[in-house]
C-alpha positions in Angstrom: 107.9 94.1 75.0 111.0 92.1 74.2 113.8 93.4 72.1 117.1 91.5 71.3 120.0 93.3 69.7 122.8 91.4 67.9 125.6 92.0 65.5 128.1 94.0 67.5 131.8 93.3 67.6 135.3 94.7 67.2 136.0 96.6 64.0 138.8 98.9 62.7 138.1 102.6 62.0 136.5 102.9 58.5 134.9 99.5 58.8 131.3 98.4 58.8 128.9 96.5 60.9 125.2 95.6 60.7 123.2 95.4 63.9 119.8 93.6 64.1 117.0 94.1 66.6 114.5 91.3 66.9 111.1 92.2 68.4 108.5 90.1 70.1 105.5 90.5 72.5 104.1 93.5 70.8 102.8 94.5 67.4 106.0 95.6 65.9 104.5 97.2 62.8 102.5 99.6 64.9 105.5 101.4 66.4 108.2 103.7 65.4 111.6 102.3 66.5 114.8 103.9 67.6 118.5 103.0 68.0 120.2 104.3 71.0 123.8 104.0 72.3 125.7 104.5 75.4 129.5 105.2 75.3 131.7 104.4 78.3 131.1 106.9 81.0 128.3 108.7 79.1 124.6 108.8 79.1 122.2 107.2 76.7 122.1 108.9 73.4 119.7 108.7 70.5 121.3 107.5 67.2 118.3 107.5 64.9 114.8 106.3 64.3 112.4 104.9 61.8 108.6 105.3 61.4 106.3 102.3 61.8 105.8 101.9 58.1 109.5 102.7 57.3 108.4 105.7 55.3 110.9 107.9 56.9 114.1 107.7 58.9 115.8 110.3 61.2 119.4 110.5 62.3 121.6 112.2 64.9 123.9 114.6 63.0 126.9 112.6 64.3 125.9 109.5 62.3 124.0 111.0 59.3 125.4 109.8 56.0 127.2 106.9 57.6 124.4 105.0 59.3 121.2 103.6 57.8 118.2 102.3 59.6 115.8 99.9 58.0 113.1 97.5 59.1 111.3 94.4 58.0 107.9 94.3 59.6 107.2 90.8 58.4 110.3 89.6 60.2 109.7 92.0 63.2 113.2 93.1 62.8 115.0 96.4 62.6 118.5 97.0 61.3 121.3 99.5 61.7 123.9 99.5 58.9 127.0 101.3 60.1 129.6 102.3 57.6 132.8 104.3 58.0 132.9 103.6 61.7 134.9 106.0 63.9 136.5 105.4 67.3 133.9 107.7 68.8 131.1 105.3 67.7 132.4 102.8 70.3 129.4 102.2 72.6 126.8 99.7 73.6 123.9 99.9 71.1 120.3 99.4 72.0 117.0 99.3 70.1 113.8 100.6 71.7 110.3 101.6 70.8 110.5 105.3 70.0 107.8 106.0 72.6 109.5 104.1 75.4 113.2 104.0 75.7 112.9 101.8 78.7 111.8 99.0 76.4 115.3 98.6 75.1 117.0 95.2 75.3 120.4 94.2 76.7 122.2 95.8 73.9 125.2 94.8 71.7 128.7 96.1 72.1 130.4 97.9 69.2 134.1 98.6 69.6 135.9 100.6 67.0 139.7 100.4 67.5 142.8 100.0 65.5 
């Protein structure tokens, strides 16, 4: 399993970012996928997930209504659209197979600051 996250950066509160997660070395379309994040000094937290066929998505209450997860199985890529970002969204973001959080990649840093 190889997962590569990208798209992070520095953004002001209220701004938006779109993260991508490119998958390889496994049959992407077979698996539900999740976004995770780790804020400075805190543990790994679940942000949300999407079923293998994209028929349903699930979100942590802290991001529901602001974040949207999608996927393109033909491109073996999952996305996280983040709108109305808050300072408390600052974290390193990871994607992982929903059945195996240890499959996560190196992550991409998102910093929300004025």
